[in-house]
C-alpha positions as CSV (number, residue, x, y, z in Angstrom):
1,X,3.4,26.3,-3.3
2,X,1.6,24.7,0.2
3,X,2.8,21.7,1.6
4,X,2.5,19.6,4.8
5,X,5.4,19.4,7.6
6,X,5.4,17.5,10.9
7,X,6.3,19.9,13.6
8,X,7.2,17.3,16.1
9,X,6.4,13.9,16.2
10,X,3.1,13.3,17.6
11,X,-0.8,13.0,16.9
12,X,-2.5,14.5,13.9
13,X,-2.4,18.2,15.3
14,X,1.9,18.2,14.4
15,X,0.6,18.4,10.8
16,X,1.1,22.0,9.6
17,X,0.3,23.5,6.2
18,X,2.9,25.7,5.4
19,X,4.2,28.2,2.1
20,X,7.4,27.0,0.5
21,X,9.5,27.2,-2.6
22,X,8.1,24.8,-5.4
23,X,10.3,21.7,-5.7
24,X,12.5,21.9,-9.3
25,X,13.0,18.9,-11.3
26,X,16.1,17.5,-11.6
27,X,18.0,15.1,-14.3
28,X,15.3,12.3,-15.4
29,X,12.5,13.9,-13.2
30,X,9.1,15.0,-13.9
31,X,7.3,18.0,-12.0
32,X,3.6,17.1,-11.2
33,X,0.8,19.3,-10.4
34,X,-0.7,17.5,-7.8
35,X,-4.6,16.8,-7.9
36,X,-4.5,14.2,-4.9
37,X,-2.6,12.4,-2.8
38,X,-3.0,8.8,-0.7
39,X,-2.7,8.5,3.1
40,X,-0.5,5.5,3.9
41,X,0.4,3.7,7.3
42,X,4.1,5.0,6.6
43,X,2.7,8.6,6.9
44,X,1.2,7.8,10.1
45,X,4.7,6.3,11.4
46,X,6.7,9.2,10.0
47,X,4.4,11.5,11.7
48,X,4.8,9.5,15.0
49,X,8.5,10.0,14.7
50,X,9.0,6.3,13.7
51,X,9.7,5.9,10.1
52,X,12.1,8.8,8.8
53,X,12.3,9.4,5.1
54,X,15.2,7.8,3.4
55,X,18.3,10.1,2.6
56,X,17.6,12.8,-0.1
57,X,13.9,12.4,0.4
58,X,11.5,15.2,1.2
59,X,10.5,15.7,4.8
60,X,7.0,16.0,3.4
61,X,4.9,12.9,4.1
62,X,3.3,11.4,0.9
63,X,4.2,8.3,-0.7
64,X,1.5,8.4,-3.8
65,X,0.1,11.1,-5.9
66,X,-2.1,11.9,-9.0
67,X,-1.8,14.9,-10.9
68,X,-0.8,16.3,-14.1
69,X,2.6,16.5,-15.6
70,X,3.6,20.2,-15.3
71,X,7.1,20.1,-16.7
72,X,10.5,18.2,-17.3
73,X,13.7,18.1,-15.7
74,X,16.7,17.4,-18.2
75,X,17.2,14.0,-19.9
76,X,13.7,12.4,-19.2
77,X,13.6,9.3,-21.1
78,X,10.0,8.3,-20.7
79,X,7.4,9.7,-23.4
80,X,5.4,12.1,-21.2
81,X,3.6,15.2,-22.3
82,X,2.8,18.4,-20.3
83,X,-1.0,17.5,-19.1
84,X,-0.6,14.0,-19.0
85,X,-2.7,12.7,-16.4
86,X,-0.6,10.6,-14.3
87,X,0.4,8.9,-10.9
88,X,3.5,8.5,-9.3
89,X,5.2,6.3,-6.7
90,X,7.2,8.3,-4.0
91,X,9.8,8.4,-1.2
92,X,8.1,11.7,0.0
93,X,6.5,15.0,-0.8
94,X,3.1,14.0,-1.7
95,X,1.2,16.3,0.6
96,X,2.1,19.2,-1.6
97,X,0.5,21.2,-4.6
98,X,3.6,19.9,-6.5
99,X,6.2,17.1,-6.6
100,X,9.0,16.3,-8.4
101,X,9.8,12.5,-9.1
102,X,11.9,10.2,-11.2
103,X,10.0,9.4,-14.5
104,X,10.3,5.5,-14.0
105,X,8.3,6.0,-10.9
106,X,5.5,7.7,-13.0
107,X,2.5,5.9,-15.0
108,X,-0.6,7.3,-16.6
109,X,-3.7,6.6,-14.9
110,X,-5.7,3.8,-16.0
111,X,-8.4,3.9,-18.2
112,X,-12.0,4.7,-16.7
113,X,-10.5,5.9,-13.2
114,X,-11.2,9.5,-12.5
115,X,-8.1,11.7,-11.4
116,X,-8.8,11.9,-7.2
117,X,-9.5,8.0,-7.4
118,X,-6.3,7.5,-9.2
119,X,-4.2,8.6,-6.3
120,X,-4.9,5.8,-3.8
121,X,-3.6,3.2,-6.8
122,X,0.5,3.5,-6.9
123,X,1.7,2.7,-3.6
124,X,-0.9,0.0,-2.9
125,X,-0.8,-1.6,-6.4
126,X,3.4,-1.4,-6.4
127,X,3.3,-3.0,-2.7
128,X,1.1,-5.6,-3.2
129,X,2.0,-6.8,-6.8
130,X,5.7,-6.8,-5.7
131,X,5.1,-8.8,-2.8
132,X,2.8,-11.3,-3.7
133,X,4.0,-11.9,-7.1
134,X,7.6,-11.0,-7.7
135,X,8.6,-11.8,-4.0
136,X,6.2,-14.6,-2.9
137,X,5.5,-15.9,-6.3
138,X,2.1,-16.3,-5.2
139,X,0.2,-19.2,-7.8
140,X,-3.5,-19.8,-9.0
141,X,-5.0,-22.3,-6.4
142,X,-2.8,-21.3,-4.0
143,X,-4.3,-20.1,-0.4
144,X,-3.7,-16.4,0.4
145,X,-4.3,-14.8,4.2
146,X,-4.0,-11.0,4.3
147,X,-4.4,-9.4,7.4
148,X,-6.6,-6.0,7.4
149,X,-9.1,-6.6,4.7
150,X,-10.3,-3.3,4.4
151,X,-7.6,-1.2,4.4
152,X,-5.7,0.1,1.0
153,X,-3.4,-2.7,1.0
154,X,-5.7,-5.2,1.8
155,X,-8.4,-4.6,-0.5
156,X,-5.9,-4.5,-3.6
157,X,-4.6,-7.9,-2.1
158,X,-7.8,-9.5,-2.0
159,X,-8.9,-8.0,-5.4
160,X,-5.5,-8.8,-7.1
161,X,-5.1,-12.3,-6.0
162,X,-8.5,-13.4,-6.9
163,X,-8.3,-12.1,-10.2
164,X,-5.1,-14.3,-10.5
165,X,-7.0,-17.2,-9.4
166,X,-6.0,-17.4,-5.6
167,X,-8.1,-18.4,-2.8
168,X,-8.4,-15.8,-0.3
169,X,-8.7,-15.7,3.5
170,X,-8.6,-12.2,5.1
171,X,-8.9,-11.0,8.6
172,X,-10.7,-7.6,10.0
173,X,-11.6,-6.3,13.4
174,X,-15.8,-5.8,12.9
175,X,-18.5,-7.8,11.5
176,X,-19.2,-4.7,9.0
177,X,-15.9,-4.9,7.7
178,X,-16.1,-8.8,7.5
179,X,-19.1,-8.6,5.6
180,X,-17.5,-5.7,2.9
181,X,-14.8,-8.3,2.7
182,X,-17.1,-11.0,1.8
183,X,-19.6,-9.0,-0.2
184,X,-17.5,-6.4,-2.2
185,X,-14.2,-7.9,-2.4
186,X,-15.3,-11.8,-2.7
187,X,-13.0,-13.2,-0.3
188,X,-13.4,-17.0,0.3
189,X,-12.7,-17.1,4.1
190,X,-13.7,-13.7,6.0
191,X,-12.2,-13.7,9.5
192,X,-13.2,-11.6,12.6
193,X,-10.1,-11.7,14.6
194,X,-11.6,-10.4,17.9
195,X,-14.2,-13.6,17.6
196,X,-12.1,-16.2,15.7
197,X,-9.0,-17.8,15.9
198,X,-7.3,-16.9,12.4
199,X,-5.1,-20.1,12.4
200,X,-8.0,-22.4,12.7
201,X,-10.0,-20.4,10.6
202,X,-7.4,-21.0,7.8
203,X,-6.7,-25.0,8.4
204,X,-10.5,-25.3,8.3
205,X,-10.4,-23.9,4.9
206,X,-7.4,-25.7,3.4
207,X,-8.1,-29.0,4.9
208,X,-5.5,-28.6,7.5
209,X,-2.9,-27.2,5.1
210,X,-2.8,-24.0,6.1
211,X,-1.7,-20.7,4.1
212,X,0.6,-20.8,1.1
213,X,1.3,-17.1,1.3
214,X,0.2,-14.8,4.3
215,X,0.6,-10.8,3.8
216,X,1.1,-9.2,7.0
217,X,1.0,-5.7,8.3
218,X,1.2,-6.5,12.1
219,X,4.6,-7.7,12.6
220,X,5.7,-8.8,15.9
221,X,2.4,-9.5,17.7
222,X,1.3,-11.9,14.8
223,X,4.6,-13.5,14.2
224,X,4.4,-17.1,16.1
225,X,0.8,-17.7,15.0
226,X,1.5,-16.9,11.4
227,X,4.0,-19.3,11.3
228,X,1.6,-21.8,12.7
229,X,-0.8,-20.7,10.2
230,X,1.6,-21.5,7.1
231,X,1.3,-24.5,5.0
232,X,4.4,-26.7,4.2
233,X,6.6,-24.5,1.8
234,X,4.4,-21.4,2.6
235,X,6.0,-18.0,2.5
236,X,5.1,-15.1,5.4
237,X,5.9,-11.9,4.0
238,X,5.9,-8.9,6.5
239,X,5.3,-5.6,5.0
240,X,4.1,-3.4,8.3
241,X,4.8,-3.6,12.3
242,X,1.5,-2.3,13.4
243,X,2.2,-5.0,16.0
244,X,5.5,-4.3,17.0
245,X,9.2,-5.3,15.7
246,X,10.4,-7.7,17.8
247,X,9.5,-11.0,18.4
248,X,10.6,-14.7,19.1
249,X,11.0,-16.9,16.2
250,X,10.4,-20.7,16.4
251,X,13.0,-21.7,13.8
252,X,12.1,-25.7,14.6
253,X,8.4,-24.9,13.2
254,X,10.0,-22.9,10.1
255,X,12.2,-25.7,9.5
256,X,9.7,-28.6,9.5
257,X,7.5,-26.6,7.1
258,X,10.3,-25.4,4.7
259,X,9.0,-22.4,5.1
260,X,10.2,-18.7,4.7
261,X,9.9,-15.5,6.5
262,X,10.3,-12.4,4.0
263,X,10.6,-8.7,5.4
264,X,10.2,-5.9,2.4
265,X,10.0,-2.2,2.3
266,X,9.4,-0.4,-0.8
267,X,9.9,3.3,0.2
268,X,13.7,2.9,0.4
269,X,14.3,0.9,-2.7
270,X,16.5,2.5,-5.4
271,X,14.9,4.3,-8.5
272,X,15.8,1.4,-10.4
273,X,14.0,-1.1,-8.7
274,X,10.8,0.8,-8.3
275,X,11.0,1.4,-11.9
276,X,11.1,-2.4,-12.4
277,X,7.9,-2.7,-10.0
278,X,6.1,0.1,-11.6
279,X,6.6,-1.3,-15.2
280,X,5.2,-4.6,-14.0
281,X,2.1,-2.8,-12.3
282,X,1.4,-1.2,-15.7
283,X,1.7,-4.6,-17.4
284,X,-0.2,-6.7,-14.6
285,X,-2.2,-4.6,-12.6
286,X,-3.4,-1.4,-15.1
287,X,-5.4,-4.0,-17.2
288,X,-7.5,-5.4,-14.3
289,X,-8.5,-2.0,-13.3
290,X,-9.7,-1.1,-17.0
291,X,-11.7,-3.7,-17.3
292,X,-13.4,-3.6,-13.9
293,X,-11.7,-6.6,-12.1
294,X,-9.8,-4.3,-9.4
295,X,-11.9,-1.5,-8.3
296,X,-10.2,1.3,-6.3
297,X,-12.0,1.8,-3.3
298,X,-12.0,5.5,-1.6
299,X,-13.6,6.0,1.9
300,X,-13.1,9.7,2.0
301,X,-11.4,12.7,0.9
302,X,-10.3,15.8,2.7
303,X,-8.9,18.8,1.5
304,X,-5.1,19.5,2.0
305,X,-6.0,22.1,4.7
306,X,-7.7,19.3,6.8
307,X,-4.8,17.4,6.8
308,X,-4.9,16.9,10.6
309,X,-8.8,15.7,10.2
310,X,-7.8,13.4,7.8
311,X,-5.2,11.6,9.9
312,X,-7.5,11.6,12.8
313,X,-9.8,9.8,10.8
314,X,-7.3,7.4,9.3
315,X,-5.7,6.7,12.8
316,X,-9.3,5.5,13.9
317,X,-9.4,2.6,11.7
318,X,-13.1,3.2,10.7
319,X,-12.3,3.7,7.1
320,X,-12.7,1.0,4.2
321,X,-10.3,1.5,1.5
322,X,-8.3,4.4,0.7
323,X,-8.6,8.1,2.5
324,X,-7.1,11.0,0.2
325,X,-5.9,14.4,0.4
326,X,-7.4,16.6,-2.3
327,X,-5.8,19.8,-3.8
């Protein structure tokens, strides 16, 4: 089969399509013929040499796919059939024509979603639901601040939080993206971080209280200001390090607010935890996709052979929603 490998750490040009042996599903695994794969920030960090796959995971990048079930390993407990249209959450291996994945991490696609578009759902839905609701316990009426309004995580977080009755403030870097956040995603407070202070904007939107939950992909660069933006008993959930990994934390401010800083990562979690999260996604997110309250947003698709061009476009930051590879 064809699969993408990283020749050496670097830019998009280090991504190479090679012919390799197809995977053989092990105990509890299903084999999927991949139709499309989502590109995520973690893939870029892996390409750059900053985010190696967990022990035992494929060196091929790609954390989410859609496709059709092609076969089974022994002892698959979930009721799938050959040919079922599914999505899968992966630890790696998605940029390939086939992938073997534990059945716990596989779901049938939501009704009304085409098979290519569905590739942009599993990683974003699992990341957002697990962090906002299973970890941060976001409640109806609370104010959520999302950094990166129009990326894959941002578009899912805004829609899911709104569907569950939260108010949402979100940051973006251009007026076009700010307008998209308002018009398409329905954010209550859209903030151009080049022109506005997001801390003050959040305070203005909350009568001085601040944000109850912040979902942050930036990391160190925003740590101090995120703490300033938190409300009393607020929860800052850091899921990315685009702005660095090390920063100074004002513990006095954190203590005064009785607030929490939580760091999480989905990729290295064990199969059992991922299975619990995917079951929650099926129960709590898929119905919202089916009834149209959450609309998967795909910006552009590229064939697998053009993976370098796809990463170059992703790196540009111009995309609104997901960038996908098709096979």
